[in-house]
Every structure is written in C-alpha cells, then in structure tokens.
C-alpha positions as CSV (number, residue, x, y, z in Angstrom):
1,M,0.9,-17.0,-5.9
2,I,4.0,-14.7,-6.5
3,T,7.1,-15.6,-4.5
4,V,9.8,-13.0,-4.1
5,K,12.9,-14.7,-2.5
6,N,16.1,-13.2,-1.3
7,L,16.2,-10.3,-3.8
8,R,19.3,-8.1,-3.6
9,K,20.5,-5.2,-5.7
10,T,23.4,-2.9,-5.2
11,Y,24.6,0.2,-7.0
12,G,28.2,0.6,-6.2
13,S,28.5,0.9,-2.5
14,R,24.8,1.5,-2.0
15,T,22.4,-1.4,-1.3
16,A,19.0,-0.6,-2.8
17,V,17.3,-3.9,-2.0
18,D,18.7,-6.2,0.7
19,D,17.7,-9.9,0.9
20,L,14.0,-9.1,0.4
21,S,11.5,-12.0,0.6
22,F,7.7,-12.0,0.6
23,D,4.7,-13.7,-1.0
24,L,1.7,-12.2,-2.8
25,A,-1.6,-14.1,-2.8
26,A,-4.1,-14.3,-5.6
27,G,-7.5,-12.6,-5.0
28,R,-5.9,-9.9,-2.8
29,V,-4.7,-6.3,-3.1
30,T,-1.3,-5.9,-1.5
31,G,0.0,-2.4,-0.8
32,F,3.8,-1.8,-1.0
33,V,4.9,1.0,1.3
34,G,8.0,2.6,2.6
35,P,9.9,5.9,2.7
36,N,11.6,7.4,-0.4
37,G,14.7,5.4,-1.2
38,A,13.3,2.3,0.5
39,G,13.8,0.2,-2.7
40,K,10.2,-0.1,-3.8
41,S,10.6,0.9,-7.4
42,T,13.8,-1.2,-7.8
43,T,12.0,-4.2,-6.4
44,M,9.1,-3.8,-8.8
45,R,11.5,-3.4,-11.7
46,M,13.3,-6.7,-10.7
47,M,9.9,-8.4,-10.5
48,V,9.4,-7.9,-14.3
49,G,13.0,-8.2,-15.5
50,L,13.7,-4.5,-16.1
51,T,16.4,-4.5,-13.5
52,R,18.7,-7.5,-13.1
53,A,18.9,-8.7,-9.5
54,D,22.4,-9.4,-8.0
55,R,20.8,-12.3,-6.2
56,G,17.4,-13.9,-5.6
57,S,14.4,-14.8,-7.7
58,V,10.8,-13.9,-8.5
59,A,8.4,-16.7,-9.4
60,Y,4.8,-16.6,-10.7
61,D,3.1,-19.8,-9.7
62,G,6.6,-21.4,-9.6
63,V,7.8,-20.0,-13.0
64,D,10.5,-17.4,-13.2
65,Y,9.4,-14.2,-14.9
66,T,12.1,-14.7,-17.6
67,D,10.7,-18.1,-18.4
68,L,7.1,-17.1,-18.9
69,R,6.0,-17.9,-22.4
70,D,3.6,-14.9,-22.7
71,P,4.6,-12.5,-19.9
72,A,2.0,-9.9,-20.9
73,R,-0.7,-12.4,-20.4
74,V,0.5,-13.1,-16.9
75,V,1.7,-9.7,-15.6
76,G,0.6,-6.2,-16.4
77,A,2.9,-3.6,-15.1
78,V,2.8,0.2,-14.8
79,L,6.1,1.4,-13.5
80,D,6.3,4.7,-15.3
81,A,3.2,6.7,-16.4
82,R,5.4,8.5,-19.0
83,C,6.0,5.3,-20.9
84,M,4.4,6.4,-24.2
85,H,5.6,8.4,-27.2
86,P,4.1,12.0,-26.9
87,G,3.5,12.1,-30.7
88,R,1.3,9.0,-30.7
89,T,-2.3,8.9,-30.0
90,A,-3.7,6.7,-27.2
91,R,-5.0,4.2,-29.8
92,Q,-1.7,4.2,-31.7
93,H,0.3,3.6,-28.4
94,L,-1.9,0.7,-27.5
95,R,-1.8,-0.8,-30.9
96,A,2.0,-0.7,-30.9
97,T,2.1,-2.3,-27.4
98,A,-0.4,-5.0,-28.5
99,A,1.7,-5.8,-31.6
100,A,4.9,-6.1,-29.5
101,S,3.2,-8.7,-27.3
102,R,1.2,-10.5,-30.0
103,I,-2.1,-9.4,-28.6
104,S,-5.2,-9.0,-30.7
105,M,-6.0,-5.5,-31.8
106,D,-9.6,-6.0,-30.7
107,R,-8.3,-5.5,-27.2
108,V,-7.3,-1.9,-27.8
109,D,-10.8,-0.3,-27.9
110,T,-11.8,-2.6,-25.0
111,V,-9.2,-1.4,-22.6
112,L,-9.6,2.2,-23.7
113,A,-13.2,1.9,-22.6
114,E,-12.2,0.1,-19.4
115,V,-10.0,3.0,-18.2
116,G,-12.4,5.7,-19.4
117,L,-10.3,7.0,-22.3
118,E,-12.5,6.1,-25.3
119,T,-13.3,9.8,-26.0
120,A,-9.6,10.6,-26.0
121,A,-8.5,7.6,-28.1
122,D,-7.3,9.7,-31.0
123,Q,-5.6,12.5,-29.0
124,R,-1.8,12.6,-28.8
125,A,-0.4,11.4,-25.5
126,G,1.9,14.5,-25.3
127,G,-1.2,16.6,-24.5
128,F,-2.4,14.3,-21.8
129,S,-2.5,15.3,-18.2
130,L,-0.6,13.1,-15.7
131,G,-3.9,11.5,-14.7
132,M,-4.8,10.6,-18.3
133,R,-1.3,9.2,-18.8
134,Q,-1.8,7.0,-15.7
135,R,-5.1,5.7,-17.3
136,L,-3.3,5.1,-20.6
137,A,-0.5,3.2,-18.9
138,L,-3.0,1.1,-17.0
139,A,-4.8,0.3,-20.3
140,G,-1.5,-0.9,-21.7
141,A,-1.0,-3.2,-18.7
142,L,-4.5,-4.6,-19.2
143,L,-4.1,-5.5,-22.9
144,G,-3.0,-9.1,-22.3
145,E,-5.8,-9.7,-19.7
146,P,-3.2,-10.5,-17.1
147,Q,-3.6,-12.4,-13.9
148,V,-1.3,-9.9,-12.0
149,L,-1.1,-6.1,-11.9
150,L,2.1,-4.4,-10.6
151,L,1.5,-0.7,-10.2
152,D,4.0,1.9,-9.0
153,E,2.2,5.0,-7.6
154,P,-0.7,4.6,-10.0
155,S,-2.8,7.3,-8.2
156,N,-0.3,10.1,-9.0
157,G,-2.0,12.8,-10.9
158,L,-5.5,11.4,-10.5
159,D,-8.3,13.6,-9.2
160,P,-10.5,12.4,-6.3
161,D,-13.0,10.8,-8.8
162,G,-10.0,9.1,-10.5
163,I,-8.7,7.8,-7.3
164,R,-12.1,6.4,-6.4
165,W,-12.4,4.8,-9.8
166,L,-8.9,3.2,-9.5
167,R,-9.7,1.9,-6.0
168,A,-12.9,0.3,-7.2
169,Y,-11.2,-1.2,-10.3
170,L,-8.4,-2.8,-8.4
171,T,-10.7,-4.2,-5.8
172,A,-12.9,-5.7,-8.5
173,F,-9.8,-7.1,-10.3
174,A,-8.8,-8.9,-7.1
175,K,-12.3,-10.2,-6.4
176,Q,-12.2,-11.9,-9.8
177,G,-9.1,-13.8,-8.7
178,G,-6.4,-11.4,-9.8
179,T,-3.3,-10.4,-7.8
180,V,-2.7,-6.7,-7.3
181,F,0.6,-5.3,-6.0
182,V,0.5,-1.5,-5.7
183,S,3.0,0.9,-4.2
184,S,1.7,4.2,-2.8
185,H,2.6,7.1,-0.5
186,L,-1.1,7.6,0.2
187,I,-1.3,5.2,3.2
188,S,-4.8,6.5,4.2
189,E,-5.9,5.7,0.7
190,L,-4.3,2.2,0.7
191,A,-6.0,1.5,4.0
192,M,-9.4,1.8,2.3
193,F,-8.9,-1.1,-0.1
194,A,-5.7,-3.1,0.5
195,D,-5.9,-6.5,2.1
196,D,-2.2,-6.9,2.9
197,L,0.8,-4.7,3.2
198,V,4.5,-5.2,2.5
199,V,6.5,-2.6,4.3
200,V,10.2,-1.9,3.5
201,G,12.8,0.4,4.7
202,A,16.4,0.9,3.5
203,G,15.9,-2.1,1.2
204,K,14.9,-4.5,4.0
205,L,11.6,-6.1,4.8
206,L,10.0,-4.6,7.9
207,A,6.6,-6.3,7.7
208,A,4.5,-8.4,5.4
209,E,1.1,-9.1,6.9
210,P,-2.7,-8.4,6.5
211,V,-3.8,-4.8,7.1
212,S,-6.2,-6.2,9.8
213,T,-3.2,-7.5,11.7
214,I,-1.5,-4.1,11.7
215,T,-4.6,-2.2,12.6
216,A,-5.3,-4.6,15.4
217,R,-2.1,-3.5,17.0
218,N,-3.3,0.1,17.0
219,A,-4.6,-0.4,20.5
220,R,-7.3,1.9,21.8
221,V,-6.2,4.3,24.5
222,V,-8.7,5.7,27.0
223,V,-7.7,9.1,28.5
224,V,-9.1,9.6,32.0
225,E,-9.0,12.7,34.2
226,T,-10.6,12.6,37.6
227,I,-12.4,15.6,39.2
228,H,-10.2,15.3,42.3
229,P,-6.5,14.7,41.8
230,S,-6.4,12.5,44.9
231,D,-8.7,10.0,43.1
232,L,-6.2,9.4,40.3
233,A,-4.1,6.9,42.2
234,R,-7.1,5.1,43.5
235,L,-8.6,4.7,40.0
236,A,-5.2,3.6,38.6
237,Q,-5.1,0.9,41.2
238,R,-8.7,-0.3,40.4
239,L,-7.9,-0.4,36.7
240,T,-4.7,-2.3,37.3
241,E,-6.6,-4.8,39.4
242,A,-9.0,-5.3,36.6
243,G,-6.2,-6.4,34.3
244,L,-5.8,-3.1,32.4
245,T,-2.4,-1.4,31.7
246,V,-2.3,2.1,33.1
247,E,0.1,5.0,32.5
248,V,0.2,8.2,34.5
249,A,0.6,11.3,32.3
250,G,0.5,14.4,34.5
251,T,-3.1,14.8,35.8
252,Q,-4.4,12.0,33.4
253,L,-4.4,8.3,33.1
254,L,-3.8,6.5,29.8
255,V,-5.6,3.2,29.9
256,H,-4.7,0.4,27.5
257,G,-6.6,-2.8,27.0
258,G,-10.2,-1.5,27.7
259,G,-12.8,0.6,26.0
260,R,-14.3,3.8,27.3
261,R,-17.4,2.0,28.5
262,S,-15.6,-0.5,30.7
263,V,-13.4,2.3,32.2
264,A,-16.5,4.4,32.9
265,E,-18.3,1.5,34.6
266,L,-15.3,0.7,36.8
267,A,-15.0,4.3,37.9
268,H,-18.7,4.6,38.6
269,G,-18.7,1.3,40.5
270,N,-15.9,2.6,42.8
271,D,-17.6,6.0,43.3
272,I,-14.7,7.9,41.6
273,P,-16.0,11.0,39.8
274,V,-14.5,11.6,36.4
275,L,-13.9,14.9,34.7
276,E,-12.7,13.6,31.3
277,L,-13.1,10.3,29.5
278,T,-12.1,10.0,25.9
279,E,-11.0,7.2,23.6
280,T,-8.4,7.5,20.8
281,S,-6.7,5.0,18.5
282,R,-3.7,5.4,16.3
283,S,-4.1,5.4,12.6
284,L,-2.5,2.9,10.2
285,E,-0.4,5.8,8.9
286,D,1.0,6.5,12.4
287,S,1.9,2.8,12.8
288,L,3.7,2.6,9.5
289,L,5.5,5.9,10.1
290,D,6.8,4.5,13.4
291,L,7.8,1.2,11.7
292,T,9.8,3.0,9.0
293,A,11.1,5.9,11.0
294,G,14.6,4.4,11.5
295,S,15.0,3.8,7.8
296,A,13.8,7.0,6.3
297,E,16.4,8.5,4.0
298,F,15.1,12.0,4.6
299,A,13.3,12.9,7.8
300,S,11.8,16.2,8.9
301,S,12.4,17.6,12.3
302,E,9.6,18.8,14.6
303,G,10.3,21.8,16.7
C-alpha cells in the first residue's frame, strides 16, 4: 500500500499541488489523469524524492521514501524517457544504473529482454526513437525487481504494438502483486487496463475511485421519438409512472434509468407507436473531461 497524504508544493505564487491525498493498492493498476498543469508530474516527482514537498508525506507500506534502505528494489520510476546519456549504449546505460543502486549486473540482459531491446543492446541511446527510449527507461526501472512502478506518460512515442505490449506488461505486473501508478493523456487507453483512477485538477484531488465506479455513473440514455407528436406527453407520463426520469428535448424524450428494451415494452404495452428508439452512454473520457473542465489550464472553445 502506498499512502500519499496532504502533499503540497508551491513555486512562488503558483500552487502546483494542493493538499493532495490518496492511497494506491497492491495488485492494481491505477491511472493518474488530469489536464496539463494539474500537478501530475510534480506529484510523481515528490513520490520519489526528486522534488521536495512543502508539506505532506509519501509512505510505502508505512515507510517514507527517504527512509527506504534499497529504494530501487521497492520503487521503479520512469519520469523522463530522456534520462540516459546519448553516447552510451543501452547496455552501458543499464550497467551504470545497476552499479549506482548496487544491483547485480546479471539483471541487465534480463531486463533488456523483458522490454524487447536485446537486439539493440549495443546501440547508442542517442540514435533511439522515443519509443525505444521509453523501453530503455522502463528497463532501468525494472533492474531492482521493484514492487512498485511509477510511470509518467510511458506510452509516448510507442506504436500501436508497443502500446499493446505495455498494457499487457503492466497488467501482468499488477497480477503478480505489484503496484502500478501510471499517468496518461490517453484516457481511452487507460480505460482498457486500469483498475482505479486518481483524477486531479489545478493541483487538487477531484476523484480517487475504481474505474468501474466512474463508468457506472455513465448512465445509459434512451432517446425516443414517437410517430405522432401528440403521443410524446402520454409516453413521458407512462415512463415517469414507471419510475424512470424523463427529459423533453424538442420532439424527443431522453429517458434515464432504463434500457431500450424496457422503454420499448412500455410503449408497446400502451399502444404508443415509436419512430426512433436508440440507446447511448457516455464514455469514460467524457466523464473525466466534465470532471476536470473547471480546472483546465488551457481550454479550447467550440463554435
């Protein structure tokens, strides 16, 4: 269990992280989402001691990060995919990283194979694509066989096959009891494998809950249009009597709380002919955009 409690960080008059608290459970993938400038990268840097918090704490099974005896064996972090010397080969970079953390050199070839870079092990990192650098950075995080992975936008630069590979790898890591905390702007991608979400805006916590809880609130809406406009009010009354919530939108009804089948059966049972009957649901991305809309640093206008 990772406990983030009352984290705060200011830069001059700007508050980057504002009294942020949440827990991360072992065996689960937690997505970290929010608009640009929400404080995600600053939070992750404070979680591994790269940025000093003005206030608050981060504990790994009750131990502060700065008090961990072998932090590389507890937490593997990728906060910048450019964190390697361009003149070093992938193998040289990992050997230097392993030496700094007192990790066996035997791990170098193992993690190169894990991330699919064994054939590029002796190529200089300066010639790597962004996707290859992402893989090399992840290999460095895995050297100590950590219990926790903290990854800031790890899918940047990955092609579709690379993104699929990353998703499968992180899911397997969590299933083996590891804790994964991953930030991403690709909400639709996170929705495919994240168990929980931590949502922030303007440095504040907006939500911290399972993905299933958020998606459960994306209530289905059944759109109904009757053949005869005069039947609209009659159908609305019958639906309301059945305990459903009904909104009138021009010549249509928007029905909340029931599926298309139940609405169709009710209309048929009351001899109300229907012209249109469709069912829609809002995406996770739509819900999160609504949640963070008021805290976006930059917002586009729609004409």
